[in-house]
DOZALO-975019 format. One record per residue (C-alpha): x, y, z; residue number from 1. Coordinates in nm, 4 decimals, decimal comma, always signed. Layout:
REM residues N
x | y | z | n
X | Y | Z | NUM
...
REM end
This chain:
REM residues 414
x | y | z | n
-7,9598 | +7,2513 | -1,2018 | 1
-7,5874 | +7,4345 | -1,0856 | 2
-7,3651 | +7,5649 | -1,3324 | 3
-7,1021 | +7,3053 | -1,0985 | 4
-7,3611 | +7,0181 | -1,1795 | 5
-7,2946 | +7,0801 | -1,5877 | 6
-6,8957 | +7,0156 | -1,5702 | 7
-6,9429 | +6,6235 | -1,6150 | 8
-7,0824 | +6,6874 | -1,9553 | 9
-6,8879 | +6,9789 | -2,0029 | 10
-6,5394 | +6,8027 | -1,9261 | 11
-6,6088 | +6,4787 | -2,1215 | 12
-6,6187 | +6,7144 | -2,4300 | 13
-6,3304 | +6,9488 | -2,3559 | 14
-6,0284 | +6,8823 | -2,5531 | 15
-5,8199 | +7,0834 | -2,3123 | 16
-5,8659 | +6,8062 | -2,0358 | 17
-5,8379 | +6,5089 | -2,2692 | 18
-5,4558 | +6,5551 | -2,4005 | 19
-5,3455 | +6,5869 | -2,0939 | 20
-5,3291 | +6,3732 | -1,7487 | 21
-5,5119 | +6,3848 | -1,5211 | 22
-5,6141 | +6,3472 | -1,1507 | 23
-5,7322 | +6,0627 | -0,9545 | 24
-5,9005 | +6,2583 | -0,6586 | 25
-6,2403 | +6,3385 | -0,4696 | 26
-6,2458 | +6,7013 | -0,4346 | 27
-6,5114 | +6,9776 | -0,2133 | 28
-6,5453 | +7,3300 | -0,4008 | 29
-6,7284 | +7,5465 | -0,1864 | 30
-6,8441 | +7,8603 | -0,3083 | 31
-7,0004 | +8,1190 | -0,0968 | 32
-7,2511 | +7,8390 | +0,0773 | 33
-7,2559 | +7,6370 | -0,2028 | 34
-7,0370 | +7,2757 | -0,1834 | 35
-7,0078 | +7,0169 | -0,4142 | 36
-6,7847 | +6,7241 | -0,3960 | 37
-6,6015 | +6,6033 | -0,6995 | 38
-6,5023 | +6,2546 | -0,8228 | 39
-6,2295 | +6,2382 | -1,0139 | 40
-6,0879 | +5,9318 | -1,1716 | 41
-5,7511 | +5,9062 | -1,4069 | 42
-5,8256 | +6,2376 | -1,5211 | 43
-6,2407 | +6,1846 | -1,5835 | 44
-6,4935 | +6,3809 | -1,3585 | 45
-6,7323 | +6,1146 | -1,3139 | 46
-6,9797 | +6,3531 | -1,0989 | 47
-7,0076 | +6,6753 | -0,9890 | 48
-7,3035 | +6,6448 | -0,7055 | 49
-7,4469 | +6,8513 | -0,3796 | 50
-7,2302 | +6,8258 | -0,0909 | 51
-7,5799 | +6,7223 | +0,0973 | 52
-7,3805 | +6,5443 | +0,4024 | 53
-7,2445 | +6,7606 | +0,7089 | 54
-6,8787 | +6,6237 | +0,6762 | 55
-6,7713 | +6,4954 | +0,3773 | 56
-6,5135 | +6,2903 | +0,2797 | 57
-6,2546 | +6,4683 | +0,0376 | 58
-5,8929 | +6,4712 | -0,0515 | 59
-5,8589 | +6,8170 | -0,0719 | 60
-6,1251 | +7,1645 | -0,0921 | 61
-6,0653 | +7,4632 | -0,2610 | 62
-6,2759 | +7,7040 | -0,0854 | 63
-6,3831 | +8,0253 | -0,2299 | 64
-6,5954 | +8,3479 | -0,2361 | 65
-6,9031 | +8,3939 | -0,3854 | 66
-6,8380 | +8,7410 | -0,5409 | 67
-6,4985 | +8,6380 | -0,6199 | 68
-6,6420 | +8,3545 | -0,8099 | 69
-6,8612 | +8,5301 | -1,0074 | 70
-6,5767 | +8,7689 | -1,1783 | 71
-6,3551 | +8,4618 | -1,1965 | 72
-6,5921 | +8,2447 | -1,4029 | 73
-6,7301 | +8,5504 | -1,6479 | 74
-6,6984 | +8,6278 | -2,0360 | 75
-6,4398 | +8,8445 | -2,0076 | 76
-6,3132 | +8,8169 | -1,6660 | 77
-6,1110 | +9,1383 | -1,5225 | 78
-5,7198 | +9,1541 | -1,4807 | 79
-5,6420 | +9,0042 | -1,1809 | 80
-6,0052 | +8,7760 | -1,1249 | 81
-5,9070 | +8,5507 | -1,4693 | 82
-5,6840 | +8,2576 | -1,2940 | 83
-5,7266 | +8,0052 | -1,0244 | 84
-5,3528 | +8,1558 | -0,8536 | 85
-5,4947 | +8,5038 | -0,9527 | 86
-5,8298 | +8,3930 | -0,6794 | 87
-5,5096 | +8,2804 | -0,4229 | 88
-5,3271 | +8,6006 | -0,4681 | 89
-5,6319 | +8,8096 | -0,4417 | 90
-5,7424 | +8,6239 | -0,1632 | 91
-6,1131 | +8,5510 | -0,2971 | 92
-5,9983 | +8,1599 | -0,2825 | 93
-5,7755 | +7,9100 | -0,0246 | 94
-5,6902 | +7,5567 | -0,0624 | 95
-5,7426 | +7,2943 | +0,2179 | 96
-5,6131 | +6,9342 | +0,2898 | 97
-5,4109 | +6,6863 | +0,1085 | 98
-5,2795 | +6,9587 | -0,1923 | 99
-5,0622 | +6,6695 | -0,3824 | 100
-5,3562 | +6,5700 | -0,6988 | 101
-5,4174 | +6,9446 | -0,6977 | 102
-5,0677 | +7,0586 | -0,7231 | 103
-4,9888 | +6,7746 | -0,9442 | 104
-5,2837 | +6,8870 | -1,1600 | 105
-5,2709 | +7,2111 | -1,1498 | 106
-5,3249 | +7,2647 | -1,4817 | 107
-5,5877 | +7,0027 | -1,5814 | 108
-5,7744 | +7,1676 | -1,2731 | 109
-5,7340 | +7,5334 | -1,4655 | 110
-5,8313 | +7,4297 | -1,7684 | 111
-6,1778 | +7,2629 | -1,5869 | 112
-6,3061 | +7,5337 | -1,4172 | 113
-6,2637 | +7,8045 | -1,7007 | 114
-6,5304 | +7,5218 | -1,8593 | 115
-6,7399 | +7,7295 | -1,6620 | 116
-6,7411 | +8,0464 | -1,8874 | 117
-6,7782 | +8,1564 | -2,2076 | 118
-6,4079 | +8,1653 | -2,2811 | 119
-6,2511 | +8,5337 | -2,4073 | 120
-6,1375 | +8,5105 | -2,8272 | 121
-5,8224 | +8,3709 | -2,8359 | 122
-5,5891 | +8,5758 | -3,0267 | 123
-5,6259 | +8,5766 | -3,3807 | 124
-5,2977 | +8,3410 | -3,5102 | 125
-5,2836 | +8,4301 | -3,9312 | 126
-5,2200 | +8,0794 | -4,0682 | 127
-4,8394 | +7,9685 | -4,0635 | 128
-4,6325 | +8,1636 | -4,3900 | 129
-4,4957 | +7,8738 | -4,6024 | 130
-4,1474 | +7,8924 | -4,6053 | 131
-4,0369 | +7,9425 | -4,9851 | 132
-3,6363 | +7,9284 | -4,9087 | 133
-3,3904 | +7,8737 | -4,6054 | 134
-3,3049 | +8,1232 | -4,4789 | 135
-3,1459 | +8,2023 | -4,1415 | 136
-3,2696 | +8,4734 | -3,9053 | 137
-3,0662 | +8,7873 | -3,8071 | 138
-2,9586 | +8,5734 | -3,4945 | 139
-2,6836 | +8,4722 | -3,3685 | 140
-2,5502 | +8,3173 | -3,1018 | 141
-2,2373 | +8,1558 | -2,9238 | 142
-2,0728 | +8,0822 | -2,5417 | 143
-1,8934 | +8,3399 | -2,3786 | 144
-1,5911 | +8,2306 | -2,1319 | 145
-1,5725 | +8,4270 | -1,7755 | 146
-1,5970 | +8,4748 | -1,4052 | 147
-1,8842 | +8,4489 | -1,1968 | 148
-1,8004 | +8,4177 | -0,8111 | 149
-1,4802 | +8,3377 | -0,8641 | 150
-1,6074 | +8,0261 | -1,0452 | 151
-1,5289 | +7,9934 | -1,4444 | 152
-1,8799 | +7,9774 | -1,6312 | 153
-1,9971 | +7,9204 | -1,9977 | 154
-2,3112 | +8,1647 | -2,0713 | 155
-2,4626 | +8,1339 | -2,4201 | 156
-2,5735 | +8,4431 | -2,5790 | 157
-2,7272 | +8,5873 | -2,8632 | 158
-2,7098 | +8,9044 | -3,0984 | 159
-2,8820 | +9,0842 | -3,3528 | 160
-2,8644 | +9,4332 | -3,4775 | 161
-2,5813 | +9,7139 | -3,3847 | 162
-2,5852 | +10,0259 | -3,2649 | 163
-2,6697 | +10,1591 | -2,8810 | 164
-2,6322 | +9,8415 | -2,6614 | 165
-2,9067 | +9,7413 | -2,5546 | 166
-2,9041 | +9,4134 | -2,3464 | 167
-3,2044 | +9,2013 | -2,2702 | 168
-3,2232 | +8,9522 | -1,9721 | 169
-3,4695 | +8,6930 | -1,8987 | 170
-3,8101 | +8,6093 | -1,6031 | 171
-3,6934 | +8,3312 | -1,3885 | 172
-3,7293 | +8,0069 | -1,5056 | 173
-3,7053 | +8,0763 | -1,8484 | 174
-3,4161 | +8,1956 | -2,1182 | 175
-3,2754 | +8,4228 | -2,3703 | 176
-3,5540 | +8,2532 | -2,6440 | 177
-3,7604 | +8,4922 | -2,5066 | 178
-3,6438 | +8,7938 | -2,6808 | 179
-3,6731 | +8,6320 | -3,0101 | 180
-3,9595 | +8,8403 | -3,1963 | 181
-3,7419 | +9,1495 | -3,0760 | 182
-3,4612 | +9,0921 | -3,2257 | 183
-3,6269 | +8,9735 | -3,5587 | 184
-3,7994 | +9,3659 | -3,5293 | 185
-3,5403 | +9,5578 | -3,7525 | 186
-3,7211 | +9,8805 | -3,5638 | 187
-3,5492 | +9,7587 | -3,3432 | 188
-3,2262 | +9,6273 | -3,4523 | 189
-3,1156 | +9,9418 | -3,7018 | 190
-3,0385 | +10,1640 | -3,3815 | 191
-2,9828 | +9,9195 | -3,1398 | 192
-2,6901 | +9,6082 | -3,0936 | 193
-2,9330 | +9,3412 | -2,8991 | 194
-2,7475 | +9,0781 | -2,6211 | 195
-3,0082 | +8,8347 | -2,4995 | 196
-2,7933 | +8,5525 | -2,2459 | 197
-2,8986 | +8,2937 | -2,0643 | 198
-2,8365 | +8,3188 | -1,7109 | 199
-2,6597 | +8,0430 | -1,5596 | 200
-2,8645 | +7,7176 | -1,5205 | 201
-3,0879 | +7,8442 | -1,7497 | 202
-3,1354 | +7,7531 | -2,1735 | 203
-2,8099 | +7,7006 | -2,2519 | 204
-2,5905 | +7,8182 | -2,0174 | 205
-2,5638 | +7,5188 | -1,8416 | 206
-2,4385 | +7,5222 | -1,4433 | 207
-2,0947 | +7,5477 | -1,3387 | 208
-1,8683 | +7,2465 | -1,2440 | 209
-1,9661 | +7,1043 | -0,8977 | 210
-2,3230 | +7,2314 | -0,9092 | 211
-2,5162 | +6,9256 | -0,7713 | 212
-2,2893 | +7,0016 | -0,4909 | 213
-2,5042 | +7,2299 | -0,3481 | 214
-2,8836 | +7,4236 | -0,4194 | 215
-2,9037 | +7,7019 | -0,6578 | 216
-3,0231 | +8,0478 | -0,5840 | 217
-3,0092 | +8,3750 | -0,7063 | 218
-2,9462 | +8,6730 | -0,4953 | 219
-2,9466 | +9,0163 | -0,5595 | 220
-2,5723 | +9,0756 | -0,5856 | 221
-2,5441 | +8,8233 | -0,8246 | 222
-2,7257 | +8,9100 | -1,0544 | 223
-2,6440 | +9,2456 | -1,0633 | 224
-2,2785 | +9,1338 | -1,0495 | 225
-2,3533 | +8,8978 | -1,3477 | 226
-2,4754 | +9,1474 | -1,5726 | 227
-2,2019 | +9,3915 | -1,5021 | 228
-1,9599 | +9,0972 | -1,5904 | 229
-2,0812 | +9,0430 | -1,9136 | 230
-2,1408 | +9,4259 | -2,0076 | 231
-1,7354 | +9,4659 | -1,9057 | 232
-1,6338 | +9,1208 | -2,0982 | 233
-1,8121 | +9,2598 | -2,4419 | 234
-1,6702 | +9,5956 | -2,4216 | 235
-1,9889 | +9,7429 | -2,3881 | 236
-2,0356 | +10,1309 | -2,3436 | 237
-2,3186 | +10,2151 | -2,1317 | 238
-2,5724 | +9,9988 | -2,2585 | 239
-2,9658 | +9,9993 | -2,1790 | 240
-3,0556 | +9,6847 | -1,9361 | 241
-3,4125 | +9,5922 | -2,0015 | 242
-3,5255 | +9,2756 | -1,7988 | 243
-3,8525 | +9,1343 | -1,7123 | 244
-3,9919 | +9,0499 | -1,3968 | 245
-3,7281 | +8,9874 | -1,2175 | 246
-3,4748 | +9,1253 | -1,4834 | 247
-3,7429 | +9,4085 | -1,4320 | 248
-3,6640 | +9,4043 | -1,0737 | 249
-3,2781 | +9,3531 | -1,1300 | 250
-3,2649 | +9,6742 | -1,3772 | 251
-3,3620 | +9,8537 | -1,0472 | 252
-3,0355 | +9,7553 | -0,8735 | 253
-2,8762 | +9,8159 | -1,1680 | 254
-2,9715 | +10,1741 | -1,1520 | 255
-2,9400 | +10,1811 | -0,7885 | 256
-2,5714 | +10,0544 | -0,8178 | 257
-2,4290 | +10,1332 | -1,1571 | 258
-2,5796 | +10,4506 | -1,2759 | 259
-2,2580 | +10,5918 | -1,4218 | 260
-2,2335 | +10,2777 | -1,6766 | 261
-2,5881 | +10,2640 | -1,8122 | 262
-2,7848 | +10,4766 | -2,0247 | 263
-3,1173 | +10,4007 | -1,8911 | 264
-3,3007 | +10,0897 | -1,7027 | 265
-3,6053 | +9,9109 | -1,8854 | 266
-3,8850 | +9,7116 | -1,6634 | 267
-4,0846 | +9,4760 | -1,7818 | 268
-4,3532 | +9,3584 | -1,5079 | 269
-4,1200 | +9,5680 | -1,2850 | 270
-4,1888 | +9,6262 | -0,9101 | 271
-3,9541 | +9,6465 | -0,6104 | 272
-4,1085 | +9,3636 | -0,3970 | 273
-4,3694 | +9,1194 | -0,4350 | 274
-4,5274 | +8,9527 | -0,1421 | 275
-4,5032 | +8,5591 | -0,1517 | 276
-4,8725 | +8,4428 | -0,2556 | 277
-4,8213 | +8,0360 | -0,3132 | 278
-4,5599 | +7,7638 | -0,2199 | 279
-4,3028 | +7,7624 | -0,3784 | 280
-4,1651 | +7,3797 | -0,2224 | 281
-4,4246 | +7,2632 | -0,5142 | 282
-4,2116 | +7,3762 | -0,7846 | 283
-3,9018 | +7,1474 | -0,7082 | 284
-4,1014 | +6,8593 | -0,5548 | 285
-4,0396 | +6,5049 | -0,5885 | 286
-4,3875 | +6,3664 | -0,6502 | 287
-4,4753 | +6,6677 | -0,8808 | 288
-4,3875 | +6,6855 | -1,2422 | 289
-4,1604 | +7,0282 | -1,2581 | 290
-4,1848 | +7,1566 | -1,6005 | 291
-4,5732 | +7,0973 | -1,5396 | 292
-4,6422 | +7,2416 | -1,2254 | 293
-4,4154 | +7,5396 | -1,3340 | 294
-4,5959 | +7,5781 | -1,6757 | 295
-4,9246 | +7,5457 | -1,4673 | 296
-4,8481 | +7,8193 | -1,2028 | 297
-4,7720 | +8,0656 | -1,4900 | 298
-5,0227 | +8,0150 | -1,7063 | 299
-5,2636 | +8,3128 | -1,6050 | 300
-4,9960 | +8,5364 | -1,5783 | 301
-4,9708 | +8,5336 | -1,9579 | 302
-5,2690 | +8,7864 | -2,1593 | 303
-5,5906 | +8,6182 | -2,1969 | 304
-5,6195 | +8,7687 | -2,6073 | 305
-5,2435 | +8,6563 | -2,6513 | 306
-5,1767 | +8,4557 | -2,9396 | 307
-5,2128 | +8,0742 | -2,8629 | 308
-4,8684 | +8,0933 | -3,0074 | 309
-4,7467 | +8,3139 | -2,8437 | 310
-4,9005 | +8,1472 | -2,5293 | 311
-4,8186 | +7,8188 | -2,6040 | 312
-4,3688 | +7,9284 | -2,7025 | 313
-4,4205 | +8,1538 | -2,3662 | 314
-4,5189 | +7,8339 | -2,1539 | 315
-4,2995 | +7,5678 | -2,3186 | 316
-4,0020 | +7,7897 | -2,2515 | 317
-4,1169 | +7,6505 | -1,8572 | 318
-4,1846 | +7,3051 | -1,9451 | 319
-3,8190 | +7,2549 | -2,0107 | 320
-3,6766 | +7,4301 | -1,7036 | 321
-3,4381 | +7,2638 | -1,5206 | 322
-3,5216 | +7,1234 | -1,1672 | 323
-3,5320 | +7,3534 | -0,9001 | 324
-3,4021 | +7,6733 | -1,1551 | 325
-3,7275 | +7,8642 | -1,1586 | 326
-3,7611 | +7,8079 | -0,7588 | 327
-3,3902 | +7,8903 | -0,6851 | 328
-3,4876 | +8,1900 | -0,9604 | 329
-3,7659 | +8,2810 | -0,7050 | 330
-3,5313 | +8,3223 | -0,3788 | 331
-3,3842 | +8,6862 | -0,5594 | 332
-3,7739 | +8,7538 | -0,6626 | 333
-3,9855 | +8,6727 | -0,3826 | 334
-3,7553 | +8,6676 | -0,0827 | 335
-3,3940 | +8,8152 | -0,0455 | 336
-3,4187 | +9,0719 | -0,3785 | 337
-3,6900 | +9,3233 | -0,1803 | 338
-3,5066 | +9,6285 | -0,3325 | 339
-3,7650 | +9,9001 | -0,1972 | 340
-3,4854 | +10,0184 | +0,0477 | 341
-3,3013 | +10,1719 | -0,2812 | 342
-3,5413 | +10,3503 | -0,4260 | 343
-3,4806 | +10,6729 | -0,2829 | 344
-3,1312 | +10,6829 | -0,4126 | 345
-3,1676 | +10,5931 | -0,7503 | 346
-3,1066 | +10,9009 | -0,9822 | 347
-3,2952 | +10,9130 | -1,3170 | 348
-3,1269 | +11,2278 | -1,4071 | 349
-2,7717 | +10,9629 | -1,4654 | 350
-3,0217 | +10,6672 | -1,5332 | 351
-3,3534 | +10,7397 | -1,6511 | 352
-3,5980 | +10,4718 | -1,5486 | 353
-3,8995 | +10,3305 | -1,7533 | 354
-4,1228 | +10,0945 | -1,6182 | 355
-4,3697 | +9,8977 | -1,8783 | 356
-4,6126 | +9,6850 | -1,6499 | 357
-4,9049 | +9,4048 | -1,8235 | 358
-5,2101 | +9,4679 | -1,6551 | 359
-5,3739 | +9,1014 | -1,6721 | 360
-5,0381 | +9,0501 | -1,4200 | 361
-5,1193 | +8,9283 | -1,0958 | 362
-4,8133 | +8,8700 | -0,9955 | 363
-4,6767 | +9,2035 | -1,0449 | 364
-4,9534 | +9,3683 | -1,0131 | 365
-5,0173 | +9,7184 | -1,2085 | 366
-5,0592 | +9,8735 | -0,8630 | 367
-4,7066 | +9,7107 | -0,7857 | 368
-4,5089 | +9,9060 | -1,0840 | 369
-4,6730 | +10,2224 | -1,0464 | 370
-4,5516 | +10,2092 | -0,5780 | 371
-4,2521 | +10,1208 | -0,7324 | 372
-4,2415 | +10,4507 | -0,9886 | 373
-4,3757 | +10,6673 | -0,7047 | 374
-4,1146 | +10,5913 | -0,5223 | 375
-3,8516 | +10,7060 | -0,8221 | 376
-3,8428 | +11,1087 | -0,8392 | 377
-3,8638 | +11,1314 | -1,2499 | 378
-3,9437 | +10,7753 | -1,3159 | 379
-4,2380 | +10,6585 | -1,5915 | 380
-4,4672 | +10,3906 | -1,5528 | 381
-4,7217 | +10,2915 | -1,8232 | 382
-4,9831 | +9,9878 | -1,7640 | 383
-5,0591 | +9,7804 | -2,1361 | 384
-5,4007 | +9,7065 | -2,1426 | 385
-5,4413 | +9,3624 | -2,2507 | 386
-5,1369 | +9,2289 | -2,1722 | 387
-4,9672 | +8,9950 | -1,8710 | 388
-4,6455 | +8,8981 | -1,7329 | 389
-4,4912 | +8,7761 | -2,0788 | 390
-4,5405 | +9,0607 | -2,2512 | 391
-4,2320 | +8,9896 | -2,5177 | 392
-4,3216 | +8,6027 | -2,5990 | 393
-4,6685 | +8,6718 | -2,5384 | 394
-4,7793 | +8,8749 | -2,7190 | 395
-4,4708 | +9,1265 | -2,9071 | 396
-4,7166 | +9,3283 | -3,1687 | 397
-4,8595 | +9,4547 | -2,8635 | 398
-4,5964 | +9,5090 | -2,6713 | 399
-4,3380 | +9,6585 | -2,9518 | 400
-4,6303 | +10,0004 | -2,9914 | 401
-4,5727 | +10,0926 | -2,6263 | 402
-4,1553 | +10,0296 | -2,6867 | 403
-4,0968 | +10,1390 | -2,9849 | 404
-4,1490 | +10,5384 | -2,8090 | 405
-3,9480 | +10,4538 | -2,5024 | 406
-3,6401 | +10,3559 | -2,7127 | 407
-3,7069 | +10,5936 | -2,9515 | 408
-3,6539 | +10,8511 | -2,7020 | 409
-3,3457 | +10,7035 | -2,4987 | 410
-3,2149 | +10,7184 | -2,8929 | 411
-3,2648 | +11,0656 | -2,9055 | 412
-3,0730 | +11,1470 | -2,5768 | 413
-2,7924 | +10,9660 | -2,6317 | 414
REM end
């Protein structure tokens, strides 16, 4: 019996499928020359039979290269081959037909096919520590009123620590909560005044007045202007700016355009350009739950051995994003914000550039970060084994071992 034929029995006992709504669809799964028809009704996989007819009827087809699929279902899949979206990115998988049931239930399909492997053990999660006495974390939040692009805005800003100002930029579609572990780390906050703000439309920062009259689209100039406006409003003296994903991209523009106003930039999951590899229209679709599909799209970007608590919280932030916000951020990340022409202008003697990238990130891949660093004389790039696209929220202890030396080198030069 083929592994695919065993899926109905495996799925019947899988909590990862039972806890989420599933599709009603007939899907063709073709792996090399072998094809199976999956009959799914209300989230129950009724059968996975060999496709014996020449032109079977189905709603959509997933067509995988046999070698790529073998790497995908291995017990410990290597970076770039561990997730359905990673296979799409690598060209080892393509999807055809009516993709609505597939994208609307992407998380369900990811969980289904993950049953074919002996999953990597989840990161160790220590038992929760009881709260003996109520206490406050050393993070303080407040609202900053300022002008951005000629319009009044109200930004939610959190701070912790003292010393060298360190601005922290969250990823596309998420918010400043991603930095809470860093902002609770005394080794960081004893030397750095950490400042994390939610961009407009994100987290606790509302869109500007009149936002219903237009479509949100992040641009390079708006993003760089926003960071510098916050630095000016808070009267920061040559801050360090650290960002992840889109934040890791924009620090490159900041280094090119505002070198003398910054001490250094740190890019997590940073590259000057990422080629589109899926249709972002699904992220804001009237027949697809926005929060569910956004979380499902990025779920494979979390490193497979990340602690379960870090994984769950990272994806929860994506489930809470406003309609169309993640897609609007990707206008910058996958379209308008190609910064490759600016890299040669970056002077690391004036503004040092440090890049840290997890090797399980198939969006900003290690080779993308390395190519970016190679185009910036004097830039430093480190690839972090086992980490994914959200190192500060998925696995802060692992990121910490790479980041603290970078912060120490920056502090030593001040």
